[in-house]
N, C-alpha and C positions, 0 to 999 in steps of 0.2 A: 152933873148930867153931861156936860160937854166932854168931860174926860171919859165917861163911860161910852158915850157915842163914838168918840175917836178910837177908844180901845176896841169897841165892837166892829167899827169899820176896818181897823187894822187886822183883827182876827179874821173878818170876812175876806179881806184881800189875801191874807196868807192862805186861807182855806181854798180860795179860788186858784191861787198859785200851785198849791199842793195837788188839787184836782187836775190842773193842766199838766203838771209834771207826771202825775200818775197816768193820764191819758197818753202822753208821749211815750212813757215807758211801756205801756201796754201795746202801742203800735209797733214800737221797736222790737218787743218780744214776739209779736205776731210775725213781723218781717223775718226775724231770726229763725222762728219755727218753720216758716215757709221755705227759707233758704236751706235750712237743715233737711227738710223733707225732699227738696229738689236734689241736694247733694246725695242723700240716701238713694233716691231713685236712679241718679246717674251712676252711683257705685254699683247698684244691682244690675243695671244694664251693662256696665263694663265687665262685671263678673260673668254675666251670661255670654257676652261676646268672647271673653277669654276662654270660657269653657268650650264654646263652639269652635274657637280657633284651635284649642288643644285637640279636640276630637278630629278636626280636619287634618291637623298635623299628624296625628296617630294613623289615620286612614292613609294619608299620603306615604308615610314611612312603610306601612304594610304593603301598599301597592308597589312601592319602589323595591322592597325586599322580594316580593313575588316576581317582579320583572327581572331582577338580577338572577334569581333562582332559575327562572325559565330560560334566560339567556345561557346560564351555565349548563343547564340540561341539554339545550340545543347544541351548545359547543361540544358537550360530552358525546352526544349522538353523532355529530359530524366527525369528531375525532375517531369514534369507533368505526364509522364508515370508511374513513381514510385509512385506518389500520387494516380493515378487511381488504380494501382495494390494494394496499401495499403488499399484503400477503398474497393476494391473487396475482399481483404483478411479479412478485418473486417466483411464484409457482410457474407463471408463464415464461419468465426468463429462464428458469431451470429447464422447462420442457423445450424451449427454443434452443438452449445450449445443447441439450441432448440430441435434438433433431439435427442441429448443425454438425455435431460430432459424428452422428450416424451418416449424414450426407457426405461429410469429409472422408469418412472411412470408405463409403461406397465409391466416391470419386477416386480415392487412392487405389482402391481395388480395380476399378475400371481402367485407371491409367497404368496400373502395374501390368495388366494384360492388355493386349491390343484391342482395337475396336471390334464390335460384333461382326462386321462385314469381313474384316481381315481374318478373324478367327475362323469364320465359315469358309473363307477362301483357302486358308491353310489346311483346314480339315478336308476340304474337297480335294485339294492337291495331294494331301497325304493318302486319301482314299484311292485316288486314281493311281498314285504310285504303287500302293499296295496291290491294287487290282492288276496293274501291269506286271509287278513282281510275281504275283501268284500265277497269272496266266503264263508268264515266261517259265516259271518253275514247273507248272503242269505240262506245258509243251515239251520242255526239256526232259521231264520225267517220262512222258509218253514216248519221246524219241529213244530215250535210253532203254525203256522196256521193250519197245518194238525192235530196236536193234538187238537187244539181248535175246528176245524171243526168236528173232530171225536167225540169229547165230545158233540158238539151240535147235531150231527147226532144221537148219542146215546140217547140224550135227546129227540129229536124230532122223532127219529126213522127213519128219512129219510131226505137227503139233497135236497134242492130245486134246480131247474135248474138255476135260476138267481144267486144264490150264487156261483155255479160252474163257471158260465160265468164271474162273478166279480173276482173270484180267478184267473182265467186264464188271465184276463186283467191286474191284478196287477202283475202277474208274468212276462208278456210281458213288462210292464213298467219298472220293476226292471232290466230285461235283457237289455233293451234299455239304461237305465242309466249306467249300467255296461259297455256296449260297448262304450258309449260316454266318460266315464272316462278313459277307456283304450286308446281310440283314443287321448284324450288330453295328457295323459302321453307319448304316443309314439311321438306326435308332439313336446312336450317339450324336449324329449331326442334328436330328430333330430335337433331341433333348437340349443341345447347346442353343439352338435357335429359340426354343421355348424359354430357356433361362434368360436369354438376352431380351426377349419381349417382356418377361416379368420384371427384369431389372429396369427397363425403360418405363413401364407402368409405375413401379415403385418410386422411381426418381421423379416422375411427374406428380405423383401424389405428395411426395415429400416437399416438392417445390410449392404446391398449392397450400399445404399445411404451414409451411414457413411463411408464405405470404400472408395467410390468415393470422398467424401469430404476430407478425410484424404490425399488421393493421390493428389488432387488439391491443398490443403494447402501446402503439401510438395513441389510441383512444384513451387508454387508462392514464397515460402520461398527461394528456390534455385535461382529463377529468381531475386528476390529482392537483395539477397546477391551478385549475379554477377553484377547487375547494380550498386549497391553501390560501389563495388570494381572498376568498370570501371569509375564511376564518380570521385572517389578519385584519380585514376591515371590521368584522364584528368585535374583535378584541379592542381595536382602536376606539370604536364607538362606545364600548362598555367603559373603557378607561376614561374617555372624555365625558360621558354622560353620568358617571357614577356620582350619586349625591354625597356631598361632604358636610352637609349641614347637621346630620344626626350626630356625628362624632363631636362637632363643635358644641352642640347643645348639651351633650353629656358632661362636658367638662366646664360648663359655665359656672361661675361661682366658686371655683377652686382657686385658692390662693396658696402662697408658699407655706403659711402656718399649718394648713391642713395636710400638707405633704410631709410634715415632720413626724417621725415616730422613733421610739427607742425602747429598749428593754434588755433584760439579761437573756442570753442565748448561749448555745454551745456549737462550735463549728468543727467539722471533720478535718483532721490533719493527718498526714502520713509522716511518721518519724521512724527512721531506720526500717523501712518497709513494713511498718506496723501502723495500722490506722487507729486513731484514738480521738476522743472528744475533748476539745479545749474550751473551758468555760470562759466567757468574756461578756462585755457589755457592748451592744450594738446601737448605733445612732444613725438614723436615716434622715436626710434633708435633701433639698434640691441640688446640693453640691455633690452628694454621693453617699455611700454606705461606709461607715467607719467602725472599726472594731477596736475596743480598748480592753486591756487586761482586767481593769477594775473601773468602777464608775467614776472614781476620783482622778484617774489618769488624764493627762492633757495631750499626750502624744499617742496616736493610734498605731498599733503594730501591723495593721493591714487596712488598706483603703481601696475601695472600688468606686470610680467616678460614676456619676449618675448617667452621663451620656453613653457609658459602655454597658449599662444594664440592658439585657435583651429579653429575659423571660423569667417567670417565677411560677412554680407549680408544686403541688403535693407529690410525694413519692409513693411508690408501691413496694411490695415485697420483692419484685424483680429488680428494683433499683438498689435497695439496701438489703442484701441477703443476710447479713450478720446482725441485723437489728431485731430486737424483741417485739412481741405484739403490742406491748404498752408503749414502746418508743416510736413505732411506725406512724401513728397519727400525729406525733409531735414534730416530725421531720419534714422539711420542705427543701426544694432545690432552686437555686438561681443560676442563670447563665449570664456571663459577662464577657466582653471582648478584652483581649490582651493588649498590652501597650504597643506591640509591634504591628498589630493590624488595626489599631484604632484610628491612626492617621489616614490609612487607605479607606477605612470605613467612612470617615467624615468627608473625604474628598469624593466619595462615590455616592453620597446620599442624593445629590441632585440628579444623577444619572442612573438611579436605582431601577427605574422602570425599564429603561433601554437594556441594561444588563440582564434583568430578569427575562425580558422578551427574547433576547438572543439565546439564553440558556434554554428556554422552553422550545424555541424553534430548533435548537440543536438536538435536544433530547426528545422532542415531540411528546411532552408530558405536561400539557397545559393545565390539567386539573390538579397537578401537584402544588401549584401556587408557591413556587420557589423552595419547596421542601426538598431535602436530599434524603429520599426515602430508601429504606432497606427492609426487605421482607424477613420477618422473624416469627417465632412461636414462643409463647410465654407459658412456662409450667408453674411459676410462682404466681400467687394471687395479684392480679392487676385488672384495671377497668379501662374501657374505651373512653377516650376524651370527647367523642362526639355523641354517642348514645348512652354512655354511662352503664353499659352492660358488661358482664364479665368478659375479659379478653384472654383468659388463661384457663388451662385445664391440665390436670396432672398426667393424663394418658394421651388424650387427643386434643391438643390445643387448636383453636381455630386459626387460620392464616391471618396475619396482621402486618401492618406497616408501622415503622418508627422513623421519625425524622432524626438524622444524625446531629442536627444543629439545635433545634428547639426541643427535642425529646418528646414531641407529640406522638401519641399512639392511637390507632383506630383500626377497626376491622377492614379487611381487604375489600369487603362488599361495599363499603362506603365510597370507594374510589370510582368515580364516574356516576354515582347515584346522588350523593349529597354534596353540597358546597363545602369544601375544605377550607378552613380559615388560612389566610396567607401567613407564611413564615416570616417573622419579623427579624430573624437572625440571618444576615446576608454574608457574614464572614465566619471563620472558625472561632469558636468561643470555648471558654473554660467553664467548668461547672463547680459549684460549691454546695455542700450539704450542710444545712443549719437545723439544729434541734431547739425547739422552744420549750419553756417549762411545762406548758399544757397544750392540749389540742385546740382550745379556744384561742390562745395566744398565737399558735401556728396559723390558724385560719385568719386572724387579724393581720398578721404579717403578710400572708399571701395576698389577701384582698387589698391591702394598702399598696404593695408593690405593683400589683396589676393595675390599680387605679392610676398610679404614677406613670406606668408604661403606656396606658391608654391616653393619658394627658400628653405625654411626650409625643406619641404617635400622631395625635390630633394637631399638636403644634407644628409638626413637620409638614403635615398635609395642608 
């Protein structure tokens, strides 16, 4: 019995211990469940906060983009106003130059002949001299006629009545001629006086017009100076306040392994003035773009360093005219700097904004954003890089612009209306045409190179 009691006590004690252990485990489980629930609640709150933050970030980016577009539009409007003012200034300068030339010719003409008072005095003296000469001639003629008639009368003894009548008639005609000459001279003097008065009035009006043109020109110059200063201040504010966080957020999480890409391609080569496609194997990594004749080669036959890559884009029929319709979607173009200008490009990266600003001030084409644009028309099929609408027409192509550096193309109407992306090529570059095996591979190459260029551009900023 004692043994059974002891065994019963032992089992009872073990049962109590097991119950105590079970109770502690249940409490521990409840604590863990409560902690897990609190962690789940905290995670849900954090996810909601993250979603709210993303929405706020998106709204801020949209607001910043709208502000930048509004600033660009205001700058475009002010540039257009400045251009109109410049044209008006040129017109005023031309009219002022014409007025000055006319005034100079009038002055020379006035100086070539004497002053109006001297002219009038000379004419009056000439008139008096003519009067004296005519009077003297008439008197002398009368004396001669009287003497001859007296001689004839002495010869004949008496003058006939018809001779006396003829003599009177002749005297009347001479007096009439004298009056006509005197009237002509008086009319001529009055005409000269009137012309002198008109010249004086015209000279006074020209002086008033010249003074008004000078005042307008001075006003336009002050206005142009003020608008140029305001435009410079707004450009500086835009460059200083432009957000750079969006570009950095786009490239977060990109490492060097994601920048690597390779595949079989064909590059366009010119051999003896003939263009042909050379099959090769291309490898792209953060160091550069390498072309091998075969995949097993270790030495590339052509290398383009990564820091010299400038742009990558799809081509159109206007770029490759001899390509077929099935080849065109597989071809893309890259732009890269040459070795002779890469050093100057690296040395000018830090001062790129100042160089661009000076070029824009020199050319007064701030909306071009460092593009070296040339106006063209495309007859071969091609699209606009801004609105993706057709940029070509066989008969009447719309006016368009193309950058000589990055080969960007867009309608002429976009200039001054929409924000044109900045040209990333600041030096002269070479181009290379590359053909991929398929259109999908071509798209992958272009997107991969653009992603690397965006990453490189954000690292510089």
